[in-house]
C-alpha positions in Angstrom: -9.2 -27.5 -5.3 -7.8 -24.8 -3.2 -9.0 -21.1 -3.1 -7.4 -18.0 -1.5 -10.4 -15.8 -0.8 -9.9 -15.5 3.0 -7.5 -16.4 5.8 -9.7 -19.3 6.7 -8.8 -20.9 3.4 -5.1 -21.1 4.6 -5.6 -21.9 8.2 -2.8 -21.4 10.7 -0.6 -24.0 8.9 -1.1 -22.3 5.5 -0.3 -18.9 6.8 3.0 -20.2 8.2 3.8 -22.0 5.0 3.2 -18.9 2.9 5.1 -16.5 5.1 8.1 -18.8 5.3 8.1 -19.4 1.5 7.7 -15.6 0.8 10.6 -14.8 3.1 12.8 -17.4 1.6 12.1 -16.3 -2.0 12.6 -12.6 -1.0 16.1 -13.5 0.1 16.9 -15.5 -3.1 16.4 -15.6 -6.9 13.1 -15.3 -8.6 11.9 -18.8 -9.3 10.4 -19.5 -12.8 7.5 -21.5 -11.2 4.7 -20.1 -13.4 5.8 -21.1 -16.9 2.8 -21.6 -19.1 0.4 -20.5 -16.3 -2.2 -17.8 -16.9 -3.8 -15.6 -14.3 -7.1 -14.0 -15.2 -7.7 -10.8 -13.1 -11.2 -9.3 -12.9 -11.4 -5.8 -11.4 -14.7 -4.4 -10.3 -12.8 -1.6 -8.6 -9.6 0.4 -9.2 -6.2 -0.7 -8.1 -2.5 0.3 -8.0 -0.4 -2.1 -5.9 -2.7 -5.1 -6.4 -2.7 -5.0 -10.2 1.0 -4.1 -10.5 2.2 -6.7 -8.0 0.1 -9.5 -9.5 1.2 -8.7 -13.0 4.8 -8.6 -11.8 4.4 -12.0 -10.1 3.2 -13.6 -13.3 5.8 -12.0 -15.5 8.8 -12.7 -13.2 7.5 -16.3 -12.7 7.5 -17.0 -16.4 3.7 -16.8 -16.8 1.2 -14.3 -18.1 -1.9 -12.4 -17.0 -5.2 -11.2 -18.5 -6.6 -8.0 -17.0 -10.3 -7.3 -17.3 -11.9 -4.1 -15.9 -15.7 -4.6 -15.4 -17.6 -1.8 -17.2 -14.5 -0.6 -19.0 -14.1 -2.8 -22.2 -15.9 -5.6 -20.4 -19.7 -6.0 -19.8 -21.0 -4.9 -16.5 -21.6 -8.1 -14.5 -24.6 -9.0 -12.4 -24.2 -11.2 -9.3 -27.7 -11.2 -7.7 -29.5 -14.5 -7.7 -32.8 -14.3 -9.6 -32.1 -10.8 -11.0 -34.2 -9.5 -13.8 -31.4 -8.2 -16.0 -33.2 -5.2 -17.6 -30.7 -2.6 -16.5 -27.0 -1.8 -17.5 -25.6 -5.2 -16.5 -25.5 -7.3 -19.6 -23.9 -10.5 -18.3 -24.2 -12.6 -15.1 -21.3 -14.1 -13.3 -23.1 -17.5 -13.7 -21.9 -17.4 -17.2 -18.8 -15.2 -16.9 -17.0 -17.2 -14.1 -17.2 -20.6 -15.8 -16.3 -19.1 -19.3 -13.3 -17.3 -17.9 -12.2 -20.5 -16.1 -11.9 -22.2 -19.5 -9.2 -19.7 -20.5 -7.0 -19.4 -17.4 -5.3 -21.5 -14.6 -6.5 -19.2 -11.8 -9.0 -16.4 -11.4 -8.3 -13.3 -9.2 -11.2 -11.0 -8.4 -11.3 -7.5 -6.8 -14.6 -6.2 -5.6 -15.4 -3.7 -2.7 -18.1 -3.6 -0.1 -21.5 -2.6 -1.1 -22.0 -0.4 1.9 -25.6 -1.7 2.4 -24.8 -3.4 5.7 -22.1 -5.3 7.6 -24.1 -8.5 7.2 -24.3 -8.1 3.4 -20.6 -7.5 3.2 -19.8 -10.4 5.5 -21.7 -12.6 3.1 -19.2 -11.6 0.3 -21.6 -12.4 -2.6 -19.4 -11.4 -5.5 -16.3 -13.2 -4.3 -18.2 -16.3 -3.3 -20.0 -16.2 -6.6 -16.8 -16.5 -8.5 -15.4 -19.1 -6.1 -18.5 -21.3 -6.4 -19.2 -20.8 -10.1 -15.6 -20.9 -11.5 -13.7 -24.2 -12.1 -10.2 -23.0 -11.3 -8.6 -21.6 -8.0 -10.0 -18.2 -7.0 -7.8 -15.5 -5.4 -9.2 -12.5 -3.6 -7.6 -9.2 -4.6 -9.9 -7.6 -2.0 -13.5 -8.3 -1.4 -16.4 -7.0 0.7 -15.1 -9.1 3.7 -11.3 -9.6 3.3 -8.0 -8.7 1.7 -5.9 -11.7 2.5 -2.9 -10.8 0.2 -2.6 -7.5 2.2 -2.9 -9.3 5.5 -0.1 -11.7 4.5 2.1 -8.8 3.3 1.5 -7.1 6.7 2.6 -10.1 8.7 5.6 -10.7 6.4 6.7 -7.2 7.2 6.4 -7.8 10.9 8.2 -11.1 10.7 11.2 -9.8 8.8 11.5 -6.9 11.2 11.2 -8.9 14.4 12.1 -12.4 13.4 9.0 -14.0 15.0 5.3 -13.0 15.3 4.6 -15.5 18.2 3.3 -13.3 21.1 4.2 -10.1 19.2 2.0 -7.2 20.5 0.4 -5.4 17.6 -2.2 -2.7 17.5 -4.9 -2.2 14.8 -5.8 1.4 15.3 -8.9 3.0 13.7 -8.2 6.3 11.9 -10.4 9.1 10.7 -11.2 9.7 7.1 -13.2 12.0 4.8 -15.7 9.1 4.0 -16.6 5.7 5.4 -14.2 2.9 4.1 -14.7 -0.8 3.8 -13.6 -3.2 6.6 -11.7 -5.7 4.4 -8.2 -4.5 5.3 -8.7 -4.3 9.0 -10.4 -7.6 9.0 -7.5 -9.3 7.2 -4.9 -7.7 9.4 -6.7 -8.9 12.5 -7.3 -12.4 11.1 -3.7 -12.9 9.8 -2.1 -11.5 13.0 -4.3 -13.8 15.1 -3.4 -16.8 12.8 0.3 -15.9 13.3 0.1 -16.0 17.1 0.2 -12.3 17.7 -1.2 -10.4 20.7 -3.6 -8.3 18.8 -5.2 -5.1 20.3 -8.0 -3.7 18.2 -8.7 0.0 19.0 -11.6 2.1 17.7 -14.2 4.6 18.9 -17.5 3.2 20.0 -19.8 2.4 17.0 -17.0 1.2 14.7 -17.0 -2.5 15.8 -15.9 -5.1 13.3 -18.4 -7.9 12.3 -19.0 -10.5 15.1 -18.1 -13.4 12.7 -14.7 -11.8 12.0 -14.1 -11.3 15.7 -15.1 -14.9 16.4 -12.8 -16.2 13.7 -9.9 -14.2 15.0 -10.5 -15.4 18.6 -10.5 -19.0 17.3 -7.2 -18.4 15.5 -5.7 -16.8 18.6 -6.8 -19.7 20.8 -5.1 -22.2 18.4 -1.9 -20.3 18.2 -1.6 -19.1 21.8 -2.1 -15.5 21.0 -4.9 -13.1 22.0 -7.4 -10.6 20.7 -8.6 -7.6 22.8 -10.7 -4.7 22.0 -10.6 -1.2 23.5 -11.7 2.4 22.8 -8.6 3.7 24.5 -5.9 4.2 21.8 -3.2 5.1 24.4 -3.9 1.9 26.2 -3.8 -0.1 23.0 -0.4 1.3 22.0 1.3 0.7 25.4 4.4 -1.4 24.7 3.1 -2.3 21.2 5.7 -3.2 18.5 3.4 -2.5 15.5 0.9 0.3 15.0 -1.3 -0.4 12.0 -3.5 2.6 11.3 -6.6 2.1 9.1 -9.8 4.0 8.5 -13.1 2.1 8.3 -16.7 3.0 8.5 -19.2 2.6 11.4 -20.9 -0.7 12.1 -24.4 -0.7 10.6 -26.2 -1.5 13.9 -24.5 1.5 15.6 -26.8 4.1 14.1 -23.9 6.4 13.3 -24.0 8.2 9.9 -21.2 8.8 7.4 -20.1 12.0 9.1 -19.0 9.9 12.1 -15.7 9.1 10.4 -14.8 12.8 10.7 -15.9 13.1 14.3 -12.7 11.8 16.0 -9.7 13.9 14.8 -7.9 12.9 17.9 -7.5 9.4 16.4 -5.2 10.8 13.7 -2.1 8.6 14.0 0.8 10.9 15.1 4.3 10.6 16.6 2.8 10.9 20.1 1.3 7.5 19.7 4.8 6.1 19.6 5.8 7.7 23.0 4.5 4.7 24.9 5.1 2.0 22.3 8.1 -0.2 22.3 11.3 1.6 21.3 11.6 -0.6 18.2 8.0 -0.2 17.2 7.1 0.2 13.5 4.2 1.8 11.7 2.2 0.1 8.9 -0.6 1.1 6.6 -1.9 -0.6 3.4 -1.9 2.5 1.2 -3.1 4.7 -0.3 -3.1 7.0 2.7 -4.5 10.4 3.2 -1.7 12.4 4.9 -2.7 14.5 7.9 -6.2 13.0 7.8 -5.5 9.4 8.7 -1.8 9.6 9.5 0.4 12.6 10.3 3.4 13.5 8.1 5.6 12.9 11.1 4.8 9.3 11.2 4.9 8.6 7.5 8.2 10.4 7.1 9.6 9.1 10.4 11.8 6.3 11.4 8.9 4.0 12.3 7.4 3.9 8.8 7.5 0.6 6.8 4.7 1.3 4.3 7.0 0.9 1.2 8.5 -2.4 2.5 4.9 -3.5 3.2 3.8 -2.7 -0.4 6.8 -4.6 -1.8 5.9 -7.6 0.3 2.6 -7.9 -1.7 4.7 -9.2 -4.5 6.5 -11.8 -2.4 3.4 -13.2 -0.6 1.4 -13.3 -3.8 3.8 -15.5 -5.6 3.9 -17.8 -2.5 0.1 -17.9 -2.4 0.0 -18.9 -6.1 2.6 -21.6 -5.4 0.4 -22.8 -2.5 -2.7 -22.8 -4.7 -1.1 -24.8 -7.6 0.6 -27.3 -5.4 -2.5 -29.2 -4.4 
């Protein structure tokens, strides 16, 4: 049984298959490939694009979806092993995951990072709990570690713009924020870009390193695909000749000793039109949304000729129906 909870689940061949299928379907009619299929969606956290795009995929594919919001009409769920459940969480995922599996053909789960530590988030306990305890394919709608659907949409946007991602120079640029944010989106952009053979430059201030296991996984993908992964704290260096600037805020690494206020300490990392001065002439800008204008990204970028954020958001729909096809065609 296949799962889609991280880029490692697809491998380089799976990434290529999904991107090719998504692009083909985007250019053609909507296939009715999900007739009589039900997707159960479990949301521990809010969503706009993820929920809307998955519901649209199921409806246009001839299937249906069940949406459950944990703590809002649905019991709060416990995931800790050996927990004494004398608090406000009335049900454990040990029962919830297998029960829901009896009703649906696939389970999709959205849960954010705990913020306790990078190691705890890297372990991805809630997502792995549903994956291990459920009896149907599991899809990540973002977890503590990854957001693979977003990563795939990002790379589809790059591929339809440039035709190929092999050797494509792309820059993952840290951005300031009003609060520390999880690392799932930057992790998945890095991993998917590496799996697609890009030349990935990761740029962030010191103390905002991504988890070593994510970096090692990205390096392994890059080696397989003939790409590369480099890390720098010099944003101008990272954008030299790049064809994609992907700005994303994330919090400091837990061993760094930096506190929450550190995300406000580098206003010069605000993505602005000047960062495109030394990029390639055909460079594009991407962001997963939602975006805080003039905190993470300047109006001049979001309203400028480089911006592809709406195309990128649309591509969530196209890659997600291809991912579901990949899951069900086992």
